[in-house]
C-alpha positions, 0 to 999 in steps of 0.5 A: 835407291842408292847406297849412301853407306849411311845406316840412317838412310835405310833405317829411317821411318818416314812417318811424315807420310802418315797424313797421306795413308788411307785408313785401311791398308790391306796390301802395300808395296814399297819400292826402295824399302831399305831395311823395311822400317817404314813398312814395318811401322805401317804394318803395326799401325794399319793391320796390313795383311801383305807387306812387300818391299823391293830393294836394290841392295842385298844387305838391306833387303835381308834385314827388311825380310825379317820384318815384312811378308815378302822382299824382292831384291833387285832393280825395279825397272829391270826385274820381273816381279812375282805374279802375286805382286799386284792389286795393292792398296798403297804403293810407296816410292819415297826418294826413289823415282829420281834415281830411275833411268825412266821414271815415266815408264816406272809410273806406268808399271806402278799404276798397273800394280795398284787395284782400282782406287789404290794410291801411290805415295811418292816423295820427290826433292825440289831442284828449285830449292834456293840453295841449288838455284843460288849456287847455280845462278851466282857461282855457276856451280852444280856440285853433286853430293853424297846425299840431298837434292844433288845426290850424285846418283840422282838421274832425274830432277824435278820441280813441283810442276814436273813432279806432278806431271810425272805422278799423273803421267799414267792417268792417275788422279792427284789426291794431295800434295804437301811440301817439306822445308817450311815446318814450324821452327825452320828459318825459311818458314819466316823468310817465306812469311816475310816475302808473302809466299811469293818465293815459296817454291824456292823454300820447299825442299821436297814434295810428298804427293799422293795420286789415286788410280781411277777405277775403270 
């Protein structure tokens, strides 16, 4: 995660993942948990026995620790995790993987922390989004910003296809994929309809992907 100096970035509840959550969640880990609001929401609705977060920034981690069973502060890619941080039913990586130096290696590690049949749920921005593509094609611009798809701290960029390849790179099985940006009321939804969905990938802002660890 990155420090956007934006309170909402860390305190926002990501309830759009509700459709991807299993009915039962006993043990859950979120990498990049911010202030712990999303995990606290899941904890209150799913009867979670062990909620754990990993957060890079200490101030946010301290706030998350007041709501969760355990919070570990540090860089997930480089840190050593406590021995009991394993056998999770669900792992969340929401707007996190694109910040990693080696997200493919991170996926391998996350896979090892899941129990057989456990699921990883990730959200990944779509670099093929029309605003990014048009600025590059028509103006030759690739302007980093404080947030969004071209967040200046993003180290990796993904399309639908490469995001799916990443999430399945350790052998996990695709369970579901949804996109944001075409919800009811959004202008791009109607543009997509008028273009017969032929340009749909250009209007999808972000992908929500669920993969499952295959039992050995």
